[in-house]
C-alpha positions, 0 to 999 in steps of 0.5 A, a space after each residue: 487901255 482898259 478904262 471907263 470915262 465918265 466925267 464928273 463934275 470939277 466939285 465934290 466928285 473930282 478925282 484929278 488931284 487924287 489921282 495925281 497925288 496917289 501915283 506919286 506916292 505909289 511910284 515912291 513905295 515902289 522906289 522902297 520895295 525895289 531898293 530894298 531888294 537890291 541888297 537882298 535878292 541874291 542872299 535870298 534866291 541867288 546863285 549861293 543863296 538860301 533858296 536858290 532859283 534855278 533848281 527851283 524853276 527845274 522842279 517846277 518845269 518837270 512838274 507842271 510842264 509847259 503850265 509852269 510859265 502861266 502858274 509862275 510868271 516872271 522873268 527869271 525863266 530867262 536868266 537866273 543868274 545874280 547879276 540879272 536879279 540885280 539888274 531887275 531890282 535896279 531897273 526897278 528903282 529907275 522905273 519908280 524914279 520915272 513914274 514918280 517924274 510922270 515919264 511915260 507913266 503907263 509904260 512904267 506902271 506896266 514895267 513895275 507891275 512885270 518886274 516886281 511880279 517876277 521879284 515876288 515869284 523868285 523870291 519864294 517863301 520870302 516874297 510871300 507876303 500880303 503887302 507884297 500882294 497889296 503893292 502889286 494888286 494897287 499897281 495893277 490897277 494904276 495901269 488902268 487909272 483915270 480919274 474921270 472914271 467911276 469903274 476905276 475910282 470904284 475898283 480902288 475903294 473896293 481893294 481897300 475895302 477887301 484889305 481892310 474886311 478880310 483882315 477883321 473878318 479872318 481874325 474871327 473865322 479862324 476861331 483864334 481865342 486871343 481875339 474871341 476873347 478880346 485879348 489880342 492886343 494884349 500879346 500883339 506888341 510884344 509878340 509881333 515879328 519885329 517889334 520896334 521902341 512903340 510897342 514897348 510903351 503900347 504893351 505895358 498900357 492897362 490891360 483894359 485899355 489893351 481890351 478895348 483896344 482890340 475890340 475897336 480893332 475888329 469894329 474898324 476892320 469889319 463894320 468900317 469898311 462898309 462906310 467906304 461905299 456910302 455917300 460922301 459924308 460917311 466915305 469921309 468918316 470911313 477914311 478918317 477912322 482907317 488912317 487912324 488906325 493905320 497911324 497907329 499901326 505904324 507907332 507900334 510896328 515895323 511893316 515896312 511900307 504896308 501901312 504907307 500904301 494902305 494910306 494912299 488907298 484912303 486917297 480914293 475915299 476923298 475927292 479933290 475937295 476935301 484934299 485941297 483943303 490941306 495942300 497948297 495951290 502950287 503943289 497941286 498945280 506942280 502934282 496935276 499939271 503934268 498929270 492932267 492930259 496923260 491921266 485924261 485923254 479921251 478913251 476910245 469905245 473898246 476902253 470903256 467897254 473893256 473896264 466893265 469887263 475888268 471890273 466884273 473879273 475883279 469884283 467876282 474874283 474879290 467876291 470869290 476870294 472872301 467866300 472861300 476864306 470864310 468857308 474854307 470850301 472848294 468853289 469847284 474846280 474851274 472857279 478854284 482854279 481861276 481864283 488860283 490863277 488870278 492870285 498866283 498873278 497877284 490880280 486878286 489876293 486874299 488879305 489876313 492881318 495876324 487872323 491868329 495871335 501868337 502869345 510868346 516872343 521866342 528868338 532862335 540864336 545861331 552858333 557856329 564853331 569850328 572845332 566844336 568847342 569854341 562857339 561864336 554867335 551869329 547875330 541878326 541886325 534887326 531881331 531882339 538880342 542884347 537886354 538893354 537893345 533899344 527895339 529899333 524902327 526899321 520901316 520902311 525897310 522889310 528885312 526879309 531874313 530877320 522877318 522870316 526867323 520869327 516863324 520858324 519856332 511856330 511853324 514847321 512848314 518854315 523848317 525847310 528854308 531854315 535848313 538852307 539857312 544853315 547849310 548856308 552858314 556852313 558853306 559861308 554864302 558871302 550873299 547870306 552872311 551879307 545880310 546878318 550883322 556880322 560873319 563871325 566866320 570871315 576868314 574860315 568856314 564853321 564845322 559846326 552850327 548850333 541852334 538855342 531858343 530863348 523866350 523874350 518878354 518886354 520889361 516893364 516900366 519899373 524894371 526898365 527903370 531898375 535895369 535900363 533892359 527893355 527885354 528879359 528872357 528865359 532859356 528854353 533849350 535846344 532847338 533842333 529839328 533839323 534833317 541834317 544833324 552830322 554836321 550840327 551840335 546841339 
């Protein structure tokens, strides 16, 4: 076991309650992440999914040979069937519950990391999100968590620092005019991938307030993280400021469980003394009684020394990742290879939340037809649709297809999966159509599909009062950068 034991006193430097509370929260977040995949993974990467896993693995083996196993670690090298994908997702739910109940916690933490890493790799572009990497990185650290280890407490703070600092500094180094001009939040609430009803209210705040809020976001993300390594007083200030920002994001955005995990990581800026004030004594005893022995067994000398090696790898890897992101320069062949491997295993990740700001909300409407004359629309469950439809709150769920649809009009690199999605609709794949609100072609597959693009905007309070609509929209025309046009009409 990689850990370093440095016994803290029972005063301000005690972290037994913090560690127990964090692992409970981590178990719940893992449970949410796995559960939301149980009814999505086969549609995304299954045998009849949008991006079937088996052909991709064949390609990786042909391209990389035996090193493919190292660069793309996953259990699915042995079995790519829908059944096995479902087993992995449901097993993750079981391991999460066992972790919450403190049954074989270390073993379950290892299994959770391996199983979720496998799903992330299998999901390809649908699982290539920063919250997936953050969950794996936090889950990896949790395997070695000891409340009496200065090294492990520092590494959790280091993770939170990198998450917040990289999210902020990326907004400047990318040179995005909205962030540099301090106008990003004028657009963000309306144009984010999946806005919920809170975004409508914040979008309609006065522009001067949104500009001031943009400045505050940059300060909180770039300056405040350095306070996480200062003495206790300043660390607690950093914690409450960071928590406040996360709560505001929850009020305005459907970022699944991302912000809940960020909040959980903030626990390591506190200590038992500060948390004990708001947790009833009975709850504290329930949390710590079952964790104390398993988390504080005396580590061996090898474990103590190994913790320094672990910390060295993670700190150096994190610094190199920051350097590469800020400078956009190669670190050298071997350094780049090492960082790439750490990132492929999601032990060290790069974080850059909304480094560029999209200023328009473009919605793609897909229609199918059997005869090319009568058309029926495929509707998504959570995307903006009817103008009077209240923007839905879906967190902590992550509807990955709905989310990915946002990227297609803006980023050509997402067109390949979109083409595959349309082909799946033409084939009437039940696994794929199950992720939609309904399938208008349940009895017979369509012969044609077409895509139209619309510009959606939030209404003003006056427009909402007059019309009852949350949205207004403008037709932009057909969306047609598609390779298989012989089966498509625009």
